[in-house]
Chimera marker file (.cmm) of the C-alpha trace (Angstrom):
<marker_set name="trace">
<marker id="1" x="-4.224" y="13.085" z="13.563" r="1" g="1" b="0" radius="0.5"/>
<marker id="2" x="-0.929" y="13.303" z="15.464" r="1" g="1" b="0" radius="0.5"/>
<marker id="3" x="-2.068" y="10.592" z="17.875" r="1" g="1" b="0" radius="0.5"/>
<marker id="4" x="-2.912" y="8.278" z="14.938" r="1" g="1" b="0" radius="0.5"/>
<marker id="5" x="0.548" y="8.814" z="13.457" r="1" g="1" b="0" radius="0.5"/>
<marker id="6" x="2.270" y="8.161" z="16.781" r="1" g="1" b="0" radius="0.5"/>
<marker id="7" x="0.253" y="4.984" z="17.287" r="1" g="1" b="0" radius="0.5"/>
<marker id="8" x="1.170" y="3.788" z="13.781" r="1" g="1" b="0" radius="0.5"/>
<marker id="9" x="4.860" y="4.555" z="14.314" r="1" g="1" b="0" radius="0.5"/>
<marker id="10" x="4.718" y="2.700" z="17.634" r="1" g="1" b="0" radius="0.5"/>
<marker id="11" x="3.081" y="-0.268" z="15.907" r="1" g="1" b="0" radius="0.5"/>
<marker id="12" x="5.799" y="-0.298" z="13.252" r="1" g="1" b="0" radius="0.5"/>
<marker id="13" x="8.547" y="-0.234" z="15.850" r="1" g="1" b="0" radius="0.5"/>
<marker id="14" x="7.012" y="-2.978" z="17.976" r="1" g="1" b="0" radius="0.5"/>
<marker id="15" x="6.208" y="-5.228" z="15.022" r="1" g="1" b="0" radius="0.5"/>
<marker id="16" x="9.728" y="-5.048" z="13.636" r="1" g="1" b="0" radius="0.5"/>
<marker id="17" x="8.708" y="-3.013" z="10.611" r="1" g="1" b="0" radius="0.5"/>
<marker id="18" x="11.460" y="-0.478" z="11.019" r="1" g="1" b="0" radius="0.5"/>
<marker id="19" x="14.373" y="-2.879" z="10.755" r="1" g="1" b="0" radius="0.5"/>
<marker id="20" x="14.455" y="-6.512" z="9.744" r="1" g="1" b="0" radius="0.5"/>
<marker id="21" x="17.139" y="-8.652" z="8.141" r="1" g="1" b="0" radius="0.5"/>
<marker id="22" x="19.313" y="-5.633" z="7.376" r="1" g="1" b="0" radius="0.5"/>
<marker id="23" x="16.533" y="-3.768" z="5.583" r="1" g="1" b="0" radius="0.5"/>
<marker id="24" x="15.356" y="-0.520" z="7.120" r="1" g="1" b="0" radius="0.5"/>
<marker id="25" x="11.853" y="0.817" z="6.518" r="1" g="1" b="0" radius="0.5"/>
<marker id="26" x="10.963" y="4.493" z="6.420" r="1" g="1" b="0" radius="0.5"/>
<marker id="27" x="7.428" y="5.687" z="6.882" r="1" g="1" b="0" radius="0.5"/>
<marker id="28" x="6.213" y="7.461" z="3.742" r="1" g="1" b="0" radius="0.5"/>
<marker id="29" x="3.284" y="9.733" z="4.485" r="1" g="1" b="0" radius="0.5"/>
<marker id="30" x="1.219" y="11.152" z="1.663" r="1" g="1" b="0" radius="0.5"/>
<marker id="31" x="-0.686" y="14.053" z="3.167" r="1" g="1" b="0" radius="0.5"/>
<marker id="32" x="-2.558" y="14.851" z="-0.035" r="1" g="1" b="0" radius="0.5"/>
<marker id="33" x="-3.954" y="11.333" z="-0.462" r="1" g="1" b="0" radius="0.5"/>
<marker id="34" x="-4.010" y="10.705" z="3.312" r="1" g="1" b="0" radius="0.5"/>
<marker id="35" x="-2.218" y="7.374" z="3.604" r="1" g="1" b="0" radius="0.5"/>
<marker id="36" x="0.990" y="6.025" z="5.104" r="1" g="1" b="0" radius="0.5"/>
<marker id="37" x="3.150" y="3.079" z="4.091" r="1" g="1" b="0" radius="0.5"/>
<marker id="38" x="6.564" y="1.760" z="5.148" r="1" g="1" b="0" radius="0.5"/>
<marker id="39" x="9.096" y="1.830" z="2.307" r="1" g="1" b="0" radius="0.5"/>
<marker id="40" x="12.182" y="-0.407" z="2.443" r="1" g="1" b="0" radius="0.5"/>
<marker id="41" x="15.560" y="1.225" z="1.909" r="1" g="1" b="0" radius="0.5"/>
<marker id="42" x="16.128" y="-0.955" z="-1.169" r="1" g="1" b="0" radius="0.5"/>
<marker id="43" x="13.439" y="0.961" z="-3.056" r="1" g="1" b="0" radius="0.5"/>
<marker id="44" x="14.125" y="4.503" z="-4.185" r="1" g="1" b="0" radius="0.5"/>
<marker id="45" x="11.484" y="7.194" z="-4.618" r="1" g="1" b="0" radius="0.5"/>
<marker id="46" x="11.181" y="8.671" z="-8.081" r="1" g="1" b="0" radius="0.5"/>
<marker id="47" x="9.450" y="11.820" z="-6.838" r="1" g="1" b="0" radius="0.5"/>
<marker id="48" x="5.806" y="12.487" z="-6.161" r="1" g="1" b="0" radius="0.5"/>
<marker id="49" x="3.452" y="12.977" z="-9.061" r="1" g="1" b="0" radius="0.5"/>
<marker id="50" x="2.599" y="16.515" z="-10.077" r="1" g="1" b="0" radius="0.5"/>
<marker id="51" x="-0.706" y="16.372" z="-8.203" r="1" g="1" b="0" radius="0.5"/>
<marker id="52" x="1.020" y="14.966" z="-5.099" r="1" g="1" b="0" radius="0.5"/>
<marker id="53" x="-1.230" y="11.899" z="-4.885" r="1" g="1" b="0" radius="0.5"/>
<marker id="54" x="1.218" y="9.188" z="-5.921" r="1" g="1" b="0" radius="0.5"/>
<marker id="55" x="4.821" y="8.109" z="-6.059" r="1" g="1" b="0" radius="0.5"/>
<marker id="56" x="6.806" y="5.306" z="-7.661" r="1" g="1" b="0" radius="0.5"/>
<marker id="57" x="9.623" y="3.520" z="-5.838" r="1" g="1" b="0" radius="0.5"/>
<marker id="58" x="12.117" y="1.346" z="-7.745" r="1" g="1" b="0" radius="0.5"/>
<marker id="59" x="14.934" y="-1.017" z="-6.834" r="1" g="1" b="0" radius="0.5"/>
<marker id="60" x="18.445" y="-0.103" z="-7.999" r="1" g="1" b="0" radius="0.5"/>
<marker id="61" x="18.250" y="-2.728" z="-10.766" r="1" g="1" b="0" radius="0.5"/>
<marker id="62" x="14.744" y="-1.489" z="-11.703" r="1" g="1" b="0" radius="0.5"/>
<marker id="63" x="13.379" y="-5.049" z="-11.328" r="1" g="1" b="0" radius="0.5"/>
<marker id="64" x="11.071" y="-4.206" z="-8.430" r="1" g="1" b="0" radius="0.5"/>
<marker id="65" x="8.550" y="-1.365" z="-8.726" r="1" g="1" b="0" radius="0.5"/>
<marker id="66" x="6.182" y="-0.139" z="-6.022" r="1" g="1" b="0" radius="0.5"/>
<marker id="67" x="3.469" y="2.335" z="-6.976" r="1" g="1" b="0" radius="0.5"/>
<marker id="68" x="1.613" y="4.027" z="-4.118" r="1" g="1" b="0" radius="0.5"/>
<marker id="69" x="-1.279" y="6.286" z="-4.900" r="1" g="1" b="0" radius="0.5"/>
<marker id="70" x="-4.516" y="7.846" z="-3.872" r="1" g="1" b="0" radius="0.5"/>
<marker id="71" x="-7.034" y="8.862" z="-6.477" r="1" g="1" b="0" radius="0.5"/>
<marker id="72" x="-10.496" y="10.327" z="-6.476" r="1" g="1" b="0" radius="0.5"/>
<marker id="73" x="-13.530" y="8.172" z="-7.045" r="1" g="1" b="0" radius="0.5"/>
<marker id="74" x="-15.586" y="10.134" z="-9.588" r="1" g="1" b="0" radius="0.5"/>
<marker id="75" x="-17.670" y="7.059" z="-10.508" r="1" g="1" b="0" radius="0.5"/>
<marker id="76" x="-18.445" y="6.527" z="-6.811" r="1" g="1" b="0" radius="0.5"/>
<marker id="77" x="-17.492" y="2.869" z="-7.002" r="1" g="1" b="0" radius="0.5"/>
<marker id="78" x="-17.965" y="0.711" z="-3.957" r="1" g="1" b="0" radius="0.5"/>
<marker id="79" x="-15.313" y="-1.746" z="-2.794" r="1" g="1" b="0" radius="0.5"/>
<marker id="80" x="-17.092" y="-4.637" z="-4.581" r="1" g="1" b="0" radius="0.5"/>
<marker id="81" x="-16.768" y="-2.802" z="-7.912" r="1" g="1" b="0" radius="0.5"/>
<marker id="82" x="-13.076" y="-2.058" z="-7.377" r="1" g="1" b="0" radius="0.5"/>
<marker id="83" x="-12.415" y="-5.675" z="-6.384" r="1" g="1" b="0" radius="0.5"/>
<marker id="84" x="-14.202" y="-6.931" z="-9.508" r="1" g="1" b="0" radius="0.5"/>
<marker id="85" x="-12.141" y="-4.545" z="-11.672" r="1" g="1" b="0" radius="0.5"/>
<marker id="86" x="-8.894" y="-5.778" z="-10.102" r="1" g="1" b="0" radius="0.5"/>
<marker id="87" x="-9.834" y="-9.395" z="-10.831" r="1" g="1" b="0" radius="0.5"/>
<marker id="88" x="-10.862" y="-8.599" z="-14.398" r="1" g="1" b="0" radius="0.5"/>
<marker id="89" x="-8.161" y="-6.397" z="-15.948" r="1" g="1" b="0" radius="0.5"/>
<marker id="90" x="-7.853" y="-5.983" z="-19.709" r="1" g="1" b="0" radius="0.5"/>
<marker id="91" x="-4.888" y="-8.379" z="-19.690" r="1" g="1" b="0" radius="0.5"/>
<marker id="92" x="-6.605" y="-11.027" z="-17.540" r="1" g="1" b="0" radius="0.5"/>
<marker id="93" x="-5.594" y="-13.839" z="-19.933" r="1" g="1" b="0" radius="0.5"/>
<marker id="94" x="-1.934" y="-13.056" z="-19.195" r="1" g="1" b="0" radius="0.5"/>
<marker id="95" x="-2.408" y="-13.249" z="-15.412" r="1" g="1" b="0" radius="0.5"/>
<marker id="96" x="-2.603" y="-16.078" z="-12.915" r="1" g="1" b="0" radius="0.5"/>
<marker id="97" x="-4.324" y="-15.065" z="-9.686" r="1" g="1" b="0" radius="0.5"/>
<marker id="98" x="-2.981" y="-16.987" z="-6.693" r="1" g="1" b="0" radius="0.5"/>
<marker id="99" x="-4.695" y="-15.167" z="-3.855" r="1" g="1" b="0" radius="0.5"/>
<marker id="100" x="-7.446" y="-12.608" z="-3.412" r="1" g="1" b="0" radius="0.5"/>
<marker id="101" x="-9.549" y="-11.512" z="-0.479" r="1" g="1" b="0" radius="0.5"/>
<marker id="102" x="-11.792" y="-8.618" z="0.445" r="1" g="1" b="0" radius="0.5"/>
<marker id="103" x="-12.774" y="-6.832" z="3.655" r="1" g="1" b="0" radius="0.5"/>
<marker id="104" x="-15.322" y="-4.092" z="4.349" r="1" g="1" b="0" radius="0.5"/>
<marker id="105" x="-13.246" y="-1.295" z="2.821" r="1" g="1" b="0" radius="0.5"/>
<marker id="106" x="-10.202" y="-3.037" z="1.307" r="1" g="1" b="0" radius="0.5"/>
<marker id="107" x="-9.047" y="-5.907" z="-0.873" r="1" g="1" b="0" radius="0.5"/>
<marker id="108" x="-5.881" y="-7.755" z="-1.840" r="1" g="1" b="0" radius="0.5"/>
<marker id="109" x="-5.171" y="-9.372" z="-5.199" r="1" g="1" b="0" radius="0.5"/>
<marker id="110" x="-1.898" y="-11.124" z="-5.991" r="1" g="1" b="0" radius="0.5"/>
<marker id="111" x="-0.507" y="-13.442" z="-8.609" r="1" g="1" b="0" radius="0.5"/>
<marker id="112" x="1.738" y="-13.695" z="-11.641" r="1" g="1" b="0" radius="0.5"/>
<marker id="113" x="1.866" y="-11.630" z="-14.803" r="1" g="1" b="0" radius="0.5"/>
<marker id="114" x="4.348" y="-13.036" z="-17.301" r="1" g="1" b="0" radius="0.5"/>
<marker id="115" x="7.685" y="-13.263" z="-15.439" r="1" g="1" b="0" radius="0.5"/>
<marker id="116" x="6.605" y="-10.978" z="-12.564" r="1" g="1" b="0" radius="0.5"/>
<marker id="117" x="4.804" y="-11.329" z="-9.263" r="1" g="1" b="0" radius="0.5"/>
<marker id="118" x="2.203" y="-8.644" z="-8.634" r="1" g="1" b="0" radius="0.5"/>
<marker id="119" x="0.600" y="-7.610" z="-5.361" r="1" g="1" b="0" radius="0.5"/>
<marker id="120" x="-2.196" y="-5.055" z="-5.038" r="1" g="1" b="0" radius="0.5"/>
<marker id="121" x="-3.833" y="-3.785" z="-1.888" r="1" g="1" b="0" radius="0.5"/>
<marker id="122" x="-6.565" y="-1.195" z="-2.227" r="1" g="1" b="0" radius="0.5"/>
<marker id="123" x="-8.384" y="0.732" z="0.482" r="1" g="1" b="0" radius="0.5"/>
<marker id="124" x="-11.554" y="2.702" z="-0.176" r="1" g="1" b="0" radius="0.5"/>
<marker id="125" x="-11.620" y="5.546" z="2.317" r="1" g="1" b="0" radius="0.5"/>
<marker id="126" x="-15.015" y="6.169" z="3.829" r="1" g="1" b="0" radius="0.5"/>
<marker id="127" x="-13.952" y="9.585" z="5.137" r="1" g="1" b="0" radius="0.5"/>
<marker id="128" x="-12.947" y="11.151" z="1.814" r="1" g="1" b="0" radius="0.5"/>
<marker id="129" x="-14.084" y="8.563" z="-0.753" r="1" g="1" b="0" radius="0.5"/>
<marker id="130" x="-10.593" y="8.256" z="-2.238" r="1" g="1" b="0" radius="0.5"/>
<marker id="131" x="-9.173" y="5.002" z="-3.572" r="1" g="1" b="0" radius="0.5"/>
<marker id="132" x="-5.737" y="4.289" z="-2.072" r="1" g="1" b="0" radius="0.5"/>
<marker id="133" x="-3.598" y="1.563" z="-3.610" r="1" g="1" b="0" radius="0.5"/>
<marker id="134" x="-0.193" y="-0.027" z="-3.403" r="1" g="1" b="0" radius="0.5"/>
<marker id="135" x="0.841" y="-2.059" z="-6.428" r="1" g="1" b="0" radius="0.5"/>
<marker id="136" x="4.134" y="-3.939" z="-6.182" r="1" g="1" b="0" radius="0.5"/>
<marker id="137" x="5.776" y="-5.961" z="-8.945" r="1" g="1" b="0" radius="0.5"/>
<marker id="138" x="9.002" y="-7.942" z="-8.867" r="1" g="1" b="0" radius="0.5"/>
<marker id="139" x="10.620" y="-10.875" z="-10.711" r="1" g="1" b="0" radius="0.5"/>
<marker id="140" x="9.381" y="-14.399" z="-9.998" r="1" g="1" b="0" radius="0.5"/>
<marker id="141" x="13.036" y="-15.369" z="-9.609" r="1" g="1" b="0" radius="0.5"/>
<marker id="142" x="13.271" y="-13.068" z="-6.556" r="1" g="1" b="0" radius="0.5"/>
<marker id="143" x="9.927" y="-14.069" z="-5.036" r="1" g="1" b="0" radius="0.5"/>
<marker id="144" x="11.323" y="-15.519" z="-1.796" r="1" g="1" b="0" radius="0.5"/>
<marker id="145" x="13.227" y="-12.309" z="-1.092" r="1" g="1" b="0" radius="0.5"/>
<marker id="146" x="10.479" y="-9.840" z="-2.036" r="1" g="1" b="0" radius="0.5"/>
<marker id="147" x="7.565" y="-11.739" z="-0.475" r="1" g="1" b="0" radius="0.5"/>
<marker id="148" x="8.816" y="-10.865" z="3.008" r="1" g="1" b="0" radius="0.5"/>
<marker id="149" x="9.188" y="-7.234" z="2.022" r="1" g="1" b="0" radius="0.5"/>
<marker id="150" x="5.719" y="-7.217" z="0.451" r="1" g="1" b="0" radius="0.5"/>
<marker id="151" x="4.226" y="-8.478" z="3.710" r="1" g="1" b="0" radius="0.5"/>
<marker id="152" x="5.828" y="-5.647" z="5.676" r="1" g="1" b="0" radius="0.5"/>
<marker id="153" x="4.762" y="-3.015" z="3.150" r="1" g="1" b="0" radius="0.5"/>
<marker id="154" x="1.169" y="-4.327" z="3.072" r="1" g="1" b="0" radius="0.5"/>
<marker id="155" x="0.870" y="-4.475" z="6.852" r="1" g="1" b="0" radius="0.5"/>
<marker id="156" x="1.987" y="-0.871" z="7.153" r="1" g="1" b="0" radius="0.5"/>
<marker id="157" x="-0.314" y="0.536" z="4.455" r="1" g="1" b="0" radius="0.5"/>
<marker id="158" x="-2.992" y="2.539" z="6.286" r="1" g="1" b="0" radius="0.5"/>
<marker id="159" x="-5.536" y="5.233" z="5.634" r="1" g="1" b="0" radius="0.5"/>
<marker id="160" x="-4.856" y="8.353" z="7.726" r="1" g="1" b="0" radius="0.5"/>
<link id1="1" id2="2" r="1" g="1" b="0" radius="0.2"/>
<link id1="2" id2="3" r="1" g="1" b="0" radius="0.2"/>
<link id1="3" id2="4" r="1" g="1" b="0" radius="0.2"/>
<link id1="4" id2="5" r="1" g="1" b="0" radius="0.2"/>
<link id1="5" id2="6" r="1" g="1" b="0" radius="0.2"/>
<link id1="6" id2="7" r="1" g="1" b="0" radius="0.2"/>
<link id1="7" id2="8" r="1" g="1" b="0" radius="0.2"/>
<link id1="8" id2="9" r="1" g="1" b="0" radius="0.2"/>
<link id1="9" id2="10" r="1" g="1" b="0" radius="0.2"/>
<link id1="10" id2="11" r="1" g="1" b="0" radius="0.2"/>
<link id1="11" id2="12" r="1" g="1" b="0" radius="0.2"/>
<link id1="12" id2="13" r="1" g="1" b="0" radius="0.2"/>
<link id1="13" id2="14" r="1" g="1" b="0" radius="0.2"/>
<link id1="14" id2="15" r="1" g="1" b="0" radius="0.2"/>
<link id1="15" id2="16" r="1" g="1" b="0" radius="0.2"/>
<link id1="16" id2="17" r="1" g="1" b="0" radius="0.2"/>
<link id1="17" id2="18" r="1" g="1" b="0" radius="0.2"/>
<link id1="18" id2="19" r="1" g="1" b="0" radius="0.2"/>
<link id1="19" id2="20" r="1" g="1" b="0" radius="0.2"/>
<link id1="20" id2="21" r="1" g="1" b="0" radius="0.2"/>
<link id1="21" id2="22" r="1" g="1" b="0" radius="0.2"/>
<link id1="22" id2="23" r="1" g="1" b="0" radius="0.2"/>
<link id1="23" id2="24" r="1" g="1" b="0" radius="0.2"/>
<link id1="24" id2="25" r="1" g="1" b="0" radius="0.2"/>
<link id1="25" id2="26" r="1" g="1" b="0" radius="0.2"/>
<link id1="26" id2="27" r="1" g="1" b="0" radius="0.2"/>
<link id1="27" id2="28" r="1" g="1" b="0" radius="0.2"/>
<link id1="28" id2="29" r="1" g="1" b="0" radius="0.2"/>
<link id1="29" id2="30" r="1" g="1" b="0" radius="0.2"/>
<link id1="30" id2="31" r="1" g="1" b="0" radius="0.2"/>
<link id1="31" id2="32" r="1" g="1" b="0" radius="0.2"/>
<link id1="32" id2="33" r="1" g="1" b="0" radius="0.2"/>
<link id1="33" id2="34" r="1" g="1" b="0" radius="0.2"/>
<link id1="34" id2="35" r="1" g="1" b="0" radius="0.2"/>
<link id1="35" id2="36" r="1" g="1" b="0" radius="0.2"/>
<link id1="36" id2="37" r="1" g="1" b="0" radius="0.2"/>
<link id1="37" id2="38" r="1" g="1" b="0" radius="0.2"/>
<link id1="38" id2="39" r="1" g="1" b="0" radius="0.2"/>
<link id1="39" id2="40" r="1" g="1" b="0" radius="0.2"/>
<link id1="40" id2="41" r="1" g="1" b="0" radius="0.2"/>
<link id1="41" id2="42" r="1" g="1" b="0" radius="0.2"/>
<link id1="42" id2="43" r="1" g="1" b="0" radius="0.2"/>
<link id1="43" id2="44" r="1" g="1" b="0" radius="0.2"/>
<link id1="44" id2="45" r="1" g="1" b="0" radius="0.2"/>
<link id1="45" id2="46" r="1" g="1" b="0" radius="0.2"/>
<link id1="46" id2="47" r="1" g="1" b="0" radius="0.2"/>
<link id1="47" id2="48" r="1" g="1" b="0" radius="0.2"/>
<link id1="48" id2="49" r="1" g="1" b="0" radius="0.2"/>
<link id1="49" id2="50" r="1" g="1" b="0" radius="0.2"/>
<link id1="50" id2="51" r="1" g="1" b="0" radius="0.2"/>
<link id1="51" id2="52" r="1" g="1" b="0" radius="0.2"/>
<link id1="52" id2="53" r="1" g="1" b="0" radius="0.2"/>
<link id1="53" id2="54" r="1" g="1" b="0" radius="0.2"/>
<link id1="54" id2="55" r="1" g="1" b="0" radius="0.2"/>
<link id1="55" id2="56" r="1" g="1" b="0" radius="0.2"/>
<link id1="56" id2="57" r="1" g="1" b="0" radius="0.2"/>
<link id1="57" id2="58" r="1" g="1" b="0" radius="0.2"/>
<link id1="58" id2="59" r="1" g="1" b="0" radius="0.2"/>
<link id1="59" id2="60" r="1" g="1" b="0" radius="0.2"/>
<link id1="60" id2="61" r="1" g="1" b="0" radius="0.2"/>
<link id1="61" id2="62" r="1" g="1" b="0" radius="0.2"/>
<link id1="62" id2="63" r="1" g="1" b="0" radius="0.2"/>
<link id1="63" id2="64" r="1" g="1" b="0" radius="0.2"/>
<link id1="64" id2="65" r="1" g="1" b="0" radius="0.2"/>
<link id1="65" id2="66" r="1" g="1" b="0" radius="0.2"/>
<link id1="66" id2="67" r="1" g="1" b="0" radius="0.2"/>
<link id1="67" id2="68" r="1" g="1" b="0" radius="0.2"/>
<link id1="68" id2="69" r="1" g="1" b="0" radius="0.2"/>
<link id1="69" id2="70" r="1" g="1" b="0" radius="0.2"/>
<link id1="70" id2="71" r="1" g="1" b="0" radius="0.2"/>
<link id1="71" id2="72" r="1" g="1" b="0" radius="0.2"/>
<link id1="72" id2="73" r="1" g="1" b="0" radius="0.2"/>
<link id1="73" id2="74" r="1" g="1" b="0" radius="0.2"/>
<link id1="74" id2="75" r="1" g="1" b="0" radius="0.2"/>
<link id1="75" id2="76" r="1" g="1" b="0" radius="0.2"/>
<link id1="76" id2="77" r="1" g="1" b="0" radius="0.2"/>
<link id1="77" id2="78" r="1" g="1" b="0" radius="0.2"/>
<link id1="78" id2="79" r="1" g="1" b="0" radius="0.2"/>
<link id1="79" id2="80" r="1" g="1" b="0" radius="0.2"/>
<link id1="80" id2="81" r="1" g="1" b="0" radius="0.2"/>
<link id1="81" id2="82" r="1" g="1" b="0" radius="0.2"/>
<link id1="82" id2="83" r="1" g="1" b="0" radius="0.2"/>
<link id1="83" id2="84" r="1" g="1" b="0" radius="0.2"/>
<link id1="84" id2="85" r="1" g="1" b="0" radius="0.2"/>
<link id1="85" id2="86" r="1" g="1" b="0" radius="0.2"/>
<link id1="86" id2="87" r="1" g="1" b="0" radius="0.2"/>
<link id1="87" id2="88" r="1" g="1" b="0" radius="0.2"/>
<link id1="88" id2="89" r="1" g="1" b="0" radius="0.2"/>
<link id1="89" id2="90" r="1" g="1" b="0" radius="0.2"/>
<link id1="90" id2="91" r="1" g="1" b="0" radius="0.2"/>
<link id1="91" id2="92" r="1" g="1" b="0" radius="0.2"/>
<link id1="92" id2="93" r="1" g="1" b="0" radius="0.2"/>
<link id1="93" id2="94" r="1" g="1" b="0" radius="0.2"/>
<link id1="94" id2="95" r="1" g="1" b="0" radius="0.2"/>
<link id1="95" id2="96" r="1" g="1" b="0" radius="0.2"/>
<link id1="96" id2="97" r="1" g="1" b="0" radius="0.2"/>
<link id1="97" id2="98" r="1" g="1" b="0" radius="0.2"/>
<link id1="98" id2="99" r="1" g="1" b="0" radius="0.2"/>
<link id1="99" id2="100" r="1" g="1" b="0" radius="0.2"/>
<link id1="100" id2="101" r="1" g="1" b="0" radius="0.2"/>
<link id1="101" id2="102" r="1" g="1" b="0" radius="0.2"/>
<link id1="102" id2="103" r="1" g="1" b="0" radius="0.2"/>
<link id1="103" id2="104" r="1" g="1" b="0" radius="0.2"/>
<link id1="104" id2="105" r="1" g="1" b="0" radius="0.2"/>
<link id1="105" id2="106" r="1" g="1" b="0" radius="0.2"/>
<link id1="106" id2="107" r="1" g="1" b="0" radius="0.2"/>
<link id1="107" id2="108" r="1" g="1" b="0" radius="0.2"/>
<link id1="108" id2="109" r="1" g="1" b="0" radius="0.2"/>
<link id1="109" id2="110" r="1" g="1" b="0" radius="0.2"/>
<link id1="110" id2="111" r="1" g="1" b="0" radius="0.2"/>
<link id1="111" id2="112" r="1" g="1" b="0" radius="0.2"/>
<link id1="112" id2="113" r="1" g="1" b="0" radius="0.2"/>
<link id1="113" id2="114" r="1" g="1" b="0" radius="0.2"/>
<link id1="114" id2="115" r="1" g="1" b="0" radius="0.2"/>
<link id1="115" id2="116" r="1" g="1" b="0" radius="0.2"/>
<link id1="116" id2="117" r="1" g="1" b="0" radius="0.2"/>
<link id1="117" id2="118" r="1" g="1" b="0" radius="0.2"/>
<link id1="118" id2="119" r="1" g="1" b="0" radius="0.2"/>
<link id1="119" id2="120" r="1" g="1" b="0" radius="0.2"/>
<link id1="120" id2="121" r="1" g="1" b="0" radius="0.2"/>
<link id1="121" id2="122" r="1" g="1" b="0" radius="0.2"/>
<link id1="122" id2="123" r="1" g="1" b="0" radius="0.2"/>
<link id1="123" id2="124" r="1" g="1" b="0" radius="0.2"/>
<link id1="124" id2="125" r="1" g="1" b="0" radius="0.2"/>
<link id1="125" id2="126" r="1" g="1" b="0" radius="0.2"/>
<link id1="126" id2="127" r="1" g="1" b="0" radius="0.2"/>
<link id1="127" id2="128" r="1" g="1" b="0" radius="0.2"/>
<link id1="128" id2="129" r="1" g="1" b="0" radius="0.2"/>
<link id1="129" id2="130" r="1" g="1" b="0" radius="0.2"/>
<link id1="130" id2="131" r="1" g="1" b="0" radius="0.2"/>
<link id1="131" id2="132" r="1" g="1" b="0" radius="0.2"/>
<link id1="132" id2="133" r="1" g="1" b="0" radius="0.2"/>
<link id1="133" id2="134" r="1" g="1" b="0" radius="0.2"/>
<link id1="134" id2="135" r="1" g="1" b="0" radius="0.2"/>
<link id1="135" id2="136" r="1" g="1" b="0" radius="0.2"/>
<link id1="136" id2="137" r="1" g="1" b="0" radius="0.2"/>
<link id1="137" id2="138" r="1" g="1" b="0" radius="0.2"/>
<link id1="138" id2="139" r="1" g="1" b="0" radius="0.2"/>
<link id1="139" id2="140" r="1" g="1" b="0" radius="0.2"/>
<link id1="140" id2="141" r="1" g="1" b="0" radius="0.2"/>
<link id1="141" id2="142" r="1" g="1" b="0" radius="0.2"/>
<link id1="142" id2="143" r="1" g="1" b="0" radius="0.2"/>
<link id1="143" id2="144" r="1" g="1" b="0" radius="0.2"/>
<link id1="144" id2="145" r="1" g="1" b="0" radius="0.2"/>
<link id1="145" id2="146" r="1" g="1" b="0" radius="0.2"/>
<link id1="146" id2="147" r="1" g="1" b="0" radius="0.2"/>
<link id1="147" id2="148" r="1" g="1" b="0" radius="0.2"/>
<link id1="148" id2="149" r="1" g="1" b="0" radius="0.2"/>
<link id1="149" id2="150" r="1" g="1" b="0" radius="0.2"/>
<link id1="150" id2="151" r="1" g="1" b="0" radius="0.2"/>
<link id1="151" id2="152" r="1" g="1" b="0" radius="0.2"/>
<link id1="152" id2="153" r="1" g="1" b="0" radius="0.2"/>
<link id1="153" id2="154" r="1" g="1" b="0" radius="0.2"/>
<link id1="154" id2="155" r="1" g="1" b="0" radius="0.2"/>
<link id1="155" id2="156" r="1" g="1" b="0" radius="0.2"/>
<link id1="156" id2="157" r="1" g="1" b="0" radius="0.2"/>
<link id1="157" id2="158" r="1" g="1" b="0" radius="0.2"/>
<link id1="158" id2="159" r="1" g="1" b="0" radius="0.2"/>
<link id1="159" id2="160" r="1" g="1" b="0" radius="0.2"/>
</marker_set>
């Protein structure tokens, strides 16, 4: 476990994840949900949920919101089911999907919802069966700025 963490921290340092364009990233490790993700210093943690499986990070102006969480999988959904659900939310008519892709144990869905950009990356952990997700929203007007940050956050998001 320690070796995995050290390798991830080394990767973040080498890839420029820790500091870029004046923004510093701090590694947030959720031991209960067993994932790590780099959080930019322009997003502020609102405190972990009562069960310790999630946290919300918000920008000072509250325009950008990053939710990171790990939840159980009581319905024993496979990644295909989770991907389908993400592409077919209750408010699908209000969304424009601009990109989506799926791997063996993960998927990414991104697009627009009203005046916001949304980005979701979900990992289905084979070791514990938990569903781990980052969901980031920010104003379309700030897309150029936040897209670079989203890329860094998404690249750092890993199952432990």
